[in-house]
SELOTI-873988 format. One record per residue: residue in three letters; x, y negated, z negated of N, C-alpha, C in turn. Coordinates in steps of 0.05 Angstrom, whole numbers, plus 5000, padded with zeros to 4 digits. Example, Ala and Ser with C-alpha at 12.3 -4.5 7.8 and 13.67 -1.06 7.14 Angstrom:
2
ALA526451144844524650904844526450664844
SER525750454858527350214857525849994843
***
This chain:
441
MET205848273612207748253590208048513575
VAL210448593569210948853555210448813525
ALA208948993513208348973485210549093468
ASN210249083441212249193424212049503424
ILE213849633409213749913406211049993392
VAL209850203403207350303391207850583379
ILE207150613354207350883341204550973335
ARG203851203346201151303344201051573332
PRO199351623312199251893299198252103319
MET199352333316198352563332195852683320
GLU194152783337191752903328192253153311
ASP190653183290190853423272193553443259
SER194853213254197353223239197652963223
SER198552993198198752753181201552643180
ASN203552793190206252703188207752713215
GLU206352733237207552733263206452503280
PHE208252353293207552113307208852103334
LEU207551963353208651923380209651633381
VAL212051603393213351333396213251253425
PHE211751053432211450953459213250703462
GLY214550673485216050433490219050443485
MET220250683487223150703484224550603509
THR227050533505228750453528230450683537
TRP230550733563231950963574234250863592
GLU236650963587238950883603240351133613
PRO241451123639242851353649245651383636
VAL246451633634249151693622250751823644
ILE253151703649255051823669257451913654
GLY258052173657260452283643260152573638
SER262252703630262252993626261353073598
ARG261152873580260252923553257852753546
PRO255452843556253052673553252352603524
GLU252752793505251952733478253852523466
ARG256452543472258352343463257752073475
GLU257152063501256551813514253951693502
SER252051873495249551773483250151633456
ILE251951743440252651623415253851343419
GLU255551323440256751063447254550853454
ARG252550943469250350763476248850683451
VAL248450873433246950823408248450603392
LYS251050633390252650433375252450163388
GLY252750153414252749893428249949763427
TRP247949923427245149833426244149773398
LYS245649883378244849863350242049983345
ALA241650213358239050343354238950483327
THR236450523317236150673292235350963298
HIS234151003322233251273330233951313359
TYR234351553367234951603395234451893403
ILE234351943429234252213440236652243459
PRO238552413453240952433469240552553497
ALA242352473515242452613541243752883537
GLY243253063555244353333553243653493577
ASP243453763573242753933595239953883606
HIS238153783588235453733596235053473611
SER236853283607236453013618239052863620
THR239352683640241652513643241052233631
MET238852203617238151953605238151963575
VAL239051743562238951723533236751533526
GLY235051613507232851443498233651293473
LEU233051033472233950863450231550703439
VAL231550663413229350503401230350393374
LYS229350163366229950043340227450053322
LEU227550223302225350253283226450213254
PRO227149973247228349933220226650013197
ALA223949973200222150053178222150353174
GLU222350513196222450803194225050893180
LYS227250753187229850833176229950783146
LYS228550573136228550503108226850683091
ARG225250853103223551033088225251223071
LYS224251283047225551473030225351753043
LYS227051933034227152193046224452333045
LYS223052313023220452443021218252313038
GLU218852073047216851923063217451933093
LYS219652073100220352083129218152213145
ARG217852113170215852223188217252343212
SER215952543224217052673248216052503272
LEU218052393287217452223310218052363336
TYR216252353355216652483380216352283403
SER217752343425217652173449215652293469
PRO213352163474211552273494212752253522
ALA214752083526216052063552217452323559
ILE218852433539220252693544218252913549
ILE216052913533214053123536212853103565
PHE212352863575211352833602213352923623
ALA215852833619217952903639218453203641
GLU218553333618219153623619216753783629
SER214353653628211953783639211853763670
HIS213653603681213753563710216653593720
PRO217653843721220453893727221253843756
VAL219353823774219953793802218453553814
GLY219853383828218653163842218352913824
ALA217152703836216752453822213852423814
HIS213352383788210652363778210452133759
GLY208052013758207651783740204951813726
LEU204551653705202051673690201551413675
THR199051323674198251093658196251193637
VAL196551103612194751183590193850933576
ASP191250913572190050693557190250763527
LEU191750613512192050663483189850533467
GLN189550613442187350533426187250233420
ASP189650103421189749813415189149643440
GLY188449773462187749623486190149593505
SER192449673497194849653515194849893533
THR196649883553196950093573199750193574
TRP200050453571202750573572203250683600
VAL205650623611206450713638208950883635
ILE208851123646211051313644211451443672
ALA213951503679214451643704216951813700
SER217152023715219552203714220152303742
HIS222652383745223552503771225152753765
ASP224252973775225553233770225953283740
GLY223953213724224053273695225653073679
VAL226452843690228052643676226452383676
VAL226352253653224952003650226251793669
ILE224651643683225751433701226051173685
SER228451053687228950803672226950583682
GLY226250413663224250203670221450293665
THR221050543658218350643650218450713620
ASP216350843611215950883582215650603570
VAL213850443582213450173572210450133565
VAL210049973545207349913535206649633544
CYS204649613562203849353573201349243559
GLU201248993554199048873540196548863558
THR196848833584194548823602194949023625
ARG192749083639192949263662194449123685
ASP194348853687195848713707198848743703
ASP199648743678202448783672203249073680
ALA201449263675201949543682202249573712
ALA200549423727200649433756203349333767
LEU204549133754207149033762209249243758
VAL209149383735211049603729210849823750
ILE208349893757207850113777208850023804
ALA208449773812209449673838212449693839
SER213849613818216749633817217649923819
LEU216150103806216750393806216550493835
LYS214350423849213950533876215950413896
ASP217050183890219250083907221650263906
ARG222150373882224450543878223850833886
TYR221450923880220651203886217951193901
PRO218051153927215551133943213951393941
GLU215251613936213751873936212451933909
VAL212651753889211551813863208551853864
LYS207652053849204752113847203752023820
MET202051813821201051693796198451823787
GLY198151843761195651953750194751773727
VAL192251823718191151673696190051863676
SER190451803650189551983629188651823605
LYS186751933590185851813566186851953541
ALA188252173545189252333522191952453529
LEU193452513509196052633512196152903499
SER197553093511197853353499199953343477
PRO199453473454201553473433203953633442
PRO206253573431208653723439208454023432
SER209054193451209054473446211754553434
SER212054813427214554903414216954863433
LYS216554873459218854843477219754553479
HIS217954363471218654083471219753983444
THR219354133423219954043396222853933393
ASN224754083403227554013399228353773416
THR227453763441228353553459226753293456
ALA224253313447222553073444222752943417
LEU223853083397224052973370226252763368
LEU225552523359227552313356229452373334
ARG231952303339234052333319234552063305
GLU234852073279235451833264238451793264
VAL239351543269242251493269243151483240
LYS245151643234246251663207249251633208
THR250351503187253251493185254151763173
SER256651813175257752063165257252093135
LEU257551873120257151893091254251943084
GLU252451833100249551863094248752153095
SER250052313111249252593115250552783094
ILE252252673076253652843056252452773028
PRO251752983013250752932985252952802968
PRO252052632949254052482932256152662919
TRP255252892907257153062893259253172912
MET258353222936260253332956262253122965
ARG261352872966263152662974265552642955
TYR265052652929267252642909269052882912
ALA267853122917269453362920271253342944
PHE270153222966271753182990274052992986
ILE273552782970275652582965277952712950
VAL277352872930279453002914280953202932
LEU279353362947280653562965282353432986
PHE281253212997282753073018285452963007
ALA285352852983287752742971289852962967
LEU289053202958290953412955292153512981
ILE290353533001291253623027293053413040
ALA292253163037293852943049296652943037
TYR296852983011299552982998301253213009
ASP299953453011301453693020302253653050
LYS300253573066300853533095302853313100
GLY302553093084304352863087307252943082
THR307653103061310353193056311453363078
ASP309753553088310553733110311053573136
LEU309253383142309553223166312153053165
TRP312752953141315152783139317652953144
ARG317653193134319953373139320253423169
LYS317953483182318053543211318853293227
HIS317753063218318352813232321352753229
ALA322452793206325352743202327052923219
ALA326253183221327653373238327553293267
ALA325053213276324653133303326352883310
GLN326452693291328052453295331052523298
ASP331952703281334752793283335252913310
GLN333353083319333653213345333653003367
ALA331752813366331552613386334052443388
LEU335152363364337552213363339852363375
ASN339852623370342052793380341952803411
VAL339452813422339152813451339852543463
GLU338752333450339052063461341851963461
GLN343552093444346352013443347852053470
TYR346952253485348452313509346652333534
VAL344052263532342152283554340752013558
ASP340551933584338951693591336051783594
THR334451743572331751853572330051723595
SER330451473600328951343622329451473649
ALA331951523654332751643680331651923682
GLU331752083660330752363661327652363665
TRP326252183652323352183655322552073683
LYS324051883693323451793720323852013741
LYS325952163737326552393755324252603753
ALA323352663728321252853725318652763737
LEU318052503734315552393746315752383776
ASP318052333787318452333816317852613827
ILE318852823814318353093823315453163820
TRP314253083798311353153793309553023814
GLN309952773820308152633839308352743867
LYS310652853874310852973901308953203905
GLY308053323883306253553886303253473883
ILE302753203880299953113877299052993903
ARG297153113915295953013940293352853934
VAL293052623946290652463942289352433969
ASP286652413968285152393993284052113998
GLY282951983977281951713980279551703999
PRO278451464004276151434022276551544050
VAL278951514061279451604088279251914089
GLY280452044070280352334069277452444066
LEU275952314048273152394044271552354070
THR271852134083270352084108271052294129
ALA273652354132274452554152273252834146
LEU273352904120272153164112269153164117
PHE267752954110264852934114264152964143
GLU265652824161264952844189265453124200
ASN267453264191267953534199265753724190
LEU264853684165262653854155260153824172
LEU259553574182257153534198257353684224
GLU259753754233260053894259259754194256
THR259454294232259154584228256554674240
PRO256554884257254054974270252155104250
ILE249655014251247555124233246955414241
GLN246955464267246455744276248555814297
VAL249456064295251356174315250256434325
GLU249056424349248056664363246556864345
GLY244456764333242856944316243756974287
TRP245556804279246456794251245956514240
GLY244856494216244156244204245956174180
LEU246855924180248655824160247255794133
ARG248555884111247355864084249055684066
SER251655684069253355514052256055484064
ILE257455274055260255214064261855154039
GLU264255264037266055204015268755114028
CYS269854894017272454794026274254734003
ILE276754824006278854773985281354653999
PRO282954503985285354393998287354614007
SER288754564028290754744038293254584045
THR295354714052297854574059297554404084
LYS295654474102295254324126292954124125
GLY291354154104289053974101286954104085
TRP285154254099282954394085282554664097
SER281754854079281055124087278155164081
CYS276455204101273555224097272455494105
THR270355574091268955824096265955774098
GLY264755854120261855834123260556114120
ASN258656134103257256384098254656394114
TYR254356604130252156624149250456874142
ASP247756854146245957074144244957154172
ARG244657414176243757514202240757454205
LEU240057344228237157304235236257534252
VAL233857514262232557734276234157844299
LEU235257664316236657754340239657754337
GLY240657704313243557694310244857974308
THR247257994319248858234317251758154311
ASN253358344302256258284298257558194324
ILE256758314346257958234372257257944379
SER254657874375253857604382255257394364
LEU255757454339257257264322260157254330
PHE261357474336264157484344264557314370
VAL262757354389262957214415262356914412
GLY260356854395259356584393260856404373
ALA262656524357264156364337265956164352
PRO266155914341267855714354270755814356
LYS272155724376274855804382276655754358
GLY278255954350280155924328278955994301
TRP276356034300275056104274275356404269
ARG275756484244276156764236273556874225
VAL272957124233270457254225271057464203
ASN269457464182269757674161266957794157
TRP266858064162264258204159263958294130
GLN261658214118261158284090259158504086
SER257058514103255058724102253658714129
LEU251558884131249958884156248658614161
ASP248058464140246558214144248057964136
LYS250557994127252057764118254857764130
ALA255757524137258557494147259457214141
SER262057164144263156904140264956824162
LEU265056564167266956454187268856264172
SER271456294178273456124164274955964185
TRP275555714178277055544196278655344179
ASP280555214193282255014180281754744191
ILE281854544174281454264182284054114176
GLY285354014197287753864194287253594181
ALA289053504164288753244151291453134143
PRO291952874146294552764137294852794107
LEU297152874099297652914070298852664058
THR297352544040298152304026298952373997
ILE301352293990302352363963301752133944
LEU301152193919300551993899302951813894
ASN302351553893304351353886303651253858
ARG305051353838304251283810304650993803
LEU306150843820306550563815304250393827
ASN302450533840300150383852297550503843
ILE297350543817294850663805293550443788
GLY290850423791289350223776289150293747
SER288550103731288350143702285750283696
ASN285650423673283250563665281050363658
GLU281750143646279749933639278449823664
ASN280049763684278949663709277149873723
THR277950123720276250343731273550343717
ASN273550313691270950313676269150093685
ILE270349863691268649633699267949633728
GLN269949643746269549623774268449873787
TYR269950093783269250343797266550453787
LEU266150463761263650573751261250403759
SER261750143763259549973773258850053801
GLN260850113818260250213845258650473844
LEU259350653826257850903824255050853815
GLN254650663797251950603788250150503810
ASN251350363830249850253852248750473870
VAL250150703872249250923890248151153874
TYR248051123847247151343830244351463838
PRO242451293847239851403855239951603878
ALA242151593894242351773917243552043909
PHE244152083883245352333873243652453851
LYS243752713848242352853827244052863801
GLN246652853805248452873782251152733788
MET252052573768254752453770256152493743
GLN258552583744260152613719262952493724
VAL263652313706266352203706267552253678
GLY269552423677270652503651272252283638
VAL272852313613274552123599277452163607
ARG279051953603281851963611283452153593
THR284952333605286852493591289652453604
VAL291652513590294352473600294952683621
ALA295952603644296652793666298652993656
PRO298353253664300153463655302853453668
VAL304453263661307253243672309153393654
PRO310553593664312453743648314653563637
ALA315153573612317353413600320053513610
PRO321853323617324553413626326053533602
THR327853713609329553843588332453813596
VAL334153813575337053803579338354003561
THR340854063567342354253550344454093534
ASN344354113508346153963491348954093489
SER350653973473353354073472353554353460
GLN351454443445351454713434350154923453
GLY349454833477348255013496345255053492
GLU344054883476341254913470339554733489
HIS337254843498335454693515333654513497
ARG333654263503332154073487330353913505
ALA327853863496326053683511326953393507
VAL326953243529327752963528325452803517
PRO325852653495323652483484322952263504
THR320552163501319751933518321451693510
PRO322051523530323751293524322451103504
GLU324150963489323050773470321550543484
LYS322650453506321450243522320250373547
ILE317550373549316250493573316050283595
GLU317150353618316950193642315050313662
PRO314150163682312350283702313350543714
SER315950563718317150813731317151043712
THR316850993685316951213666314251253652
HIS312251113660309551133648308151383659
VAL307151553641305651793650302751723655
PRO301851763680299051683687297051853672
GLY294551763674292251913663290652023686
VAL288852213679287252343700284352373689
ARG282352343706279552363699278152563718
LYS276752753707275352943723272852823736
LEU272152903760269852793775268053023784
LEU265452973783263553163795261153003805
PHE260453063831258152933844256453143857
VAL253853123852251953313863249653163876
GLY248953223901246753083914246453173943
PRO244853043959244653103987247353074001
LEU247853234022250353204037250652924048
ARG248352804057248552544069249452334049
SER249052384023249852184003252852154001
LEU254352354011257352324010258252094028
SER256552014047257351794065257451534050
VAL256051514027256051254012257551283986
LEU258751523981260151563955262751413954
PRO263151233936265651093934267651263918
ILE270051293928272251413912274751243915
THR276451253895278851083895281051213912
GLU283051043919285351143935286851363920
THR286651373894288151563878286451803870
THR284351863886282552093880283452333897
SER283652553884284352813897281852993896
ILE280853063920278553243922279553533919
LYS278353673900279253953894277454163906
TYR274854093910272954303919270454163929
ILE269354283950266754183960265054423969
LEU262554413961260654633967258154503980
VAL257354614002254954524016253054764017
LYS250554714009248454934009246154844027
ILE244855044040242454994055240155144041
THR238154994033235855104020233355044035
ASP231655254040229255214056226955104038
TYR225154974052222554884039223054694016
ILE224454484020224854274000223754014011
ASP222153873996221153614004223453414000
PRO224353294022226653104020225952854004
THR227752763987227452513972230152373974
ILE230452143961232952003962235252153951
ASN234752333931236952493919236452793922
ASN234852873942234353153946234153213976
SER235153433984235153494013235653794017
MET234953894040235554174047238554224048
LEU240054014055242954024056244053894031
SER244854044011245953933986248953973985
ALA250253803970253153813968254053783939
GLU256253923932257453893905260453843910
LEU261453613900264253543903265553503876
SER267753633872269253603847272153513854
GLY273253353836275953253841277153133816
GLU279352993820280752863798281552583808
MET281352383790282052113795284252023776
TYR286451923788288751843771288551543764
VAL289051493738288851213728291251163710
GLN291750913704293950853686293150893657
***
């Protein structure tokens, strides 16, 4: 059975404490701190540790008694889970610690990131054994240790391990400053409101002038038709074809060893470049003769060269009338990503932004070019889609299980070969980075 949160004082300190038993959840997105705040709100946590450059996990905990403390009574709270994870930046490591109250703390990390389902305080060692068994099912390579003491946070851990208290915007502003802001805001609002009203009235006059002789729906439909013709999407079929072609790239070509591959979209499909390093017996002649037929050779130095080739692929144009909703994407597609998340080192799905569709323009009776306003009634044919940035980093083999939507456009893929790496579920000598864009309603 998992015990409650345990707060333990640090040695040689009267106002610094360690908090055992936080909940850790993965954050997927391009703005980890913002996503962390959303998790905090949904979880109604009082304290948290945000995800960021140091970790893809957000730590959450409810400590109402700590939040109610007066300012002079506030204590510095640290997460021993973060301290442990950052002390083990490579590989999977675990630790059990017998706490003073007889409970057992279980913690584990992978590549410097706390593993979800750990940082738990168990009432008995049998309970701890169950947590460890579940951990080893997910991370068979984890190396477990036992300790009776914990190292205090060093200066390098202070910022990342220190718990942040959840505060409202008003709580962080002194009372006298709140009143000053209210007065200032009222003055600014009056001035800006007057200015905005004048601009709004002018824009309305201009819009009415344009709408009197222009079919706004027809103009926007025409503009969107032109825009979508320039948007190529790859979908699952395109990703599979590209993945299979990458697997056929020769690792060695007559004394030259492959180090990386870069692919970008081209008018025919894909344009790829493989970067090779010369090995002991390699020469420029051997590379030139041994290069696959149709591949282009570019000499960079005595020891480096590149091979370039084209991959043909059917060109599929975006159909804006067949794009899934952003809400459905958040529920269905992100759930699919969460299922394969352990096979990747990094996943980022950006927030929805409006696709950059150029507004149509017309020339009025005075010869002036005017932007056509959006139609009052938006129909499917005149709706401007949204776009979300994508980034996936992990072993090359993980691309075979990566789900992407039919409206996903792959913009770039990079494959790297790194020597002397212990393979794990999300780590390999052959690593891949894929970036793209996904269109949503």
